[in-house]
C-alpha positions as CSV (number, residue, x, y, z in Angstrom):
1,M,99.7,62.5,94.1
2,A,96.6,64.4,95.2
3,S,95.1,66.8,92.7
4,L,95.9,70.5,93.1
5,Q,93.1,73.0,94.0
6,S,92.3,74.8,90.8
7,S,88.8,76.2,91.3
8,G,86.8,78.4,93.5
9,M,88.7,81.1,95.5
10,L,91.4,80.8,98.0
11,T,90.3,81.2,101.7
12,K,91.5,83.9,103.9
13,E,93.6,81.3,105.8
14,Q,95.3,80.2,102.6
15,M,96.1,83.8,101.7
16,V,97.5,84.6,105.2
17,Y,99.6,81.4,105.0
18,L,101.0,82.6,101.6
19,F,101.8,86.0,102.9
20,D,103.5,84.7,106.0
21,R,105.5,82.0,104.2
22,F,106.6,84.5,101.5
23,D,107.7,87.0,104.2
24,Y,109.7,84.3,105.9
25,L,111.3,82.9,102.8
26,T,112.3,86.3,101.4
27,S,114.1,87.2,104.6
28,Q,116.4,84.1,104.3
29,S,119.9,84.8,102.9
30,D,119.7,81.9,100.4
31,V,116.5,83.2,98.9
32,K,117.9,86.8,98.8
33,K,120.9,85.3,97.0
34,R,118.6,83.5,94.5
35,I,116.9,86.8,93.6
36,S,120.2,88.7,93.4
37,D,121.8,86.0,91.2
38,A,118.8,86.2,88.8
39,V,119.2,90.0,88.6
40,E,123.0,89.5,87.9
41,D,122.0,87.1,85.1
42,K,119.8,89.8,83.6
43,Q,116.5,88.2,84.7
44,E,113.7,90.2,86.3
45,A,113.6,90.0,90.1
46,V,109.8,89.8,90.0
47,A,110.0,86.6,87.9
48,V,111.9,85.0,90.8
49,T,109.5,86.3,93.5
50,T,106.6,85.0,91.4
51,A,108.3,81.6,91.1
52,I,108.7,81.6,94.9
53,Q,105.0,82.3,95.3
54,E,104.2,79.5,92.8
55,E,106.4,77.1,94.9
56,I,104.5,78.1,98.0
57,F,101.2,77.4,96.3
58,L,102.5,73.9,95.3
59,E,103.5,73.3,99.0
60,M,99.9,74.2,99.9
61,G,98.4,71.8,97.3
62,I,97.2,74.7,95.0
63,D,97.7,74.9,91.3
64,P,100.3,77.8,90.9
65,G,98.5,79.4,88.0
66,F,95.2,79.3,89.9
67,G,96.8,80.7,93.0
68,I,98.4,83.6,91.2
69,G,95.1,84.3,89.5
70,C,93.4,84.4,92.9
71,L,95.9,87.0,94.0
72,G,94.7,89.2,91.1
73,K,91.1,88.8,92.4
74,L,91.9,89.4,96.1
75,N,90.9,93.1,96.0
76,S,87.4,92.3,94.8
77,A,86.8,89.1,96.7
78,F,88.0,90.4,100.1
79,E,87.5,94.2,99.7
80,N,85.6,94.4,103.0
81,D,88.2,92.4,105.0
82,K,90.4,95.2,106.3
83,E,92.8,92.9,108.1
84,L,93.4,90.7,105.0
85,M,93.7,93.7,102.7
86,I,96.4,95.2,105.0
87,G,98.2,91.8,104.9
88,F,97.9,91.8,101.1
89,Y,99.5,95.3,100.8
90,K,102.2,94.3,103.2
91,F,102.8,91.2,101.0
92,L,103.1,93.4,97.9
93,A,105.4,95.8,99.7
94,K,107.6,92.9,100.8
95,E,107.8,91.6,97.3
96,E,108.8,95.1,96.0
97,M,111.4,95.4,98.7
98,A,112.9,92.0,97.9
99,C,113.2,93.0,94.3
100,E,114.7,96.4,95.1
101,E,117.2,94.8,97.4
102,A,118.3,92.5,94.7
103,E,118.4,95.2,92.1
104,L,120.2,97.8,94.2
105,G,122.5,95.5,96.1
106,P,122.9,95.7,99.9
107,D,124.6,99.1,100.0
108,G,122.3,100.8,97.5
109,F,119.2,99.3,99.3
110,E,120.4,100.5,102.7
111,Q,121.0,104.0,101.3
112,K,117.5,104.0,99.8
113,M,115.9,102.8,103.1
114,E,117.8,105.5,105.0
115,A,116.7,108.2,102.6
116,Q,113.1,107.0,103.0
117,R,113.4,107.0,106.8
118,Q,114.7,110.6,106.7
119,L,111.9,111.7,104.3
120,H,109.4,110.1,106.7
121,E,111.0,111.9,109.7
122,E,110.8,115.2,107.8
123,Q,107.2,114.6,106.9
124,L,106.3,113.9,110.5
125,E,108.0,117.1,111.6
126,M,106.2,119.1,109.0
127,L,102.8,117.6,110.2
128,K,103.7,118.4,113.8
129,Y,104.5,122.0,112.7
130,M,101.3,122.3,110.6
131,R,99.1,121.3,113.6
132,K,99.9,124.7,115.1
133,F,98.0,126.4,112.3
134,P,94.2,126.8,112.0
135,L,92.4,124.1,110.0
136,D,91.7,126.4,107.1
137,D,95.4,127.2,106.8
138,Q,96.3,123.5,107.0
139,S,94.0,122.7,104.2
140,A,95.4,125.5,102.0
141,I,98.9,124.3,102.6
142,L,98.0,120.7,101.7
143,K,96.2,121.8,98.6
144,K,99.3,123.8,97.5
145,V,101.6,120.8,98.2
146,N,99.3,118.5,96.2
147,R,99.4,120.8,93.2
148,K,103.2,120.5,93.1
């Protein structure tokens, strides 16, 4: 067996592959069930998503511990690569959503997503309404909202 990559830093292409593969896998029903089963067995959902990431690293010929370590350094290593950073934050959001879906169950997760969608709609409506006010008034309103 070839040796696993365990030094340097992962390339952008390797990171993108990880993000895409993780997104694909966590959308599959068998993987969702794997995460849910772990939660039912009182395990942390994030432990399963981390294990999935480690499996992807192995597929890629990368030492899993090294790969996970590179994820921790991604912010500093690629801070000027806007496209990759957006992909990274989408990856983190996908992991969080996979964990929440397992922890809340399908119905609870659907309710949460619907509540978030409604909140987003209300925020957009508020922003549209605020645009009718002068900029100084808009700033004052936002400062007040931030204090709360």
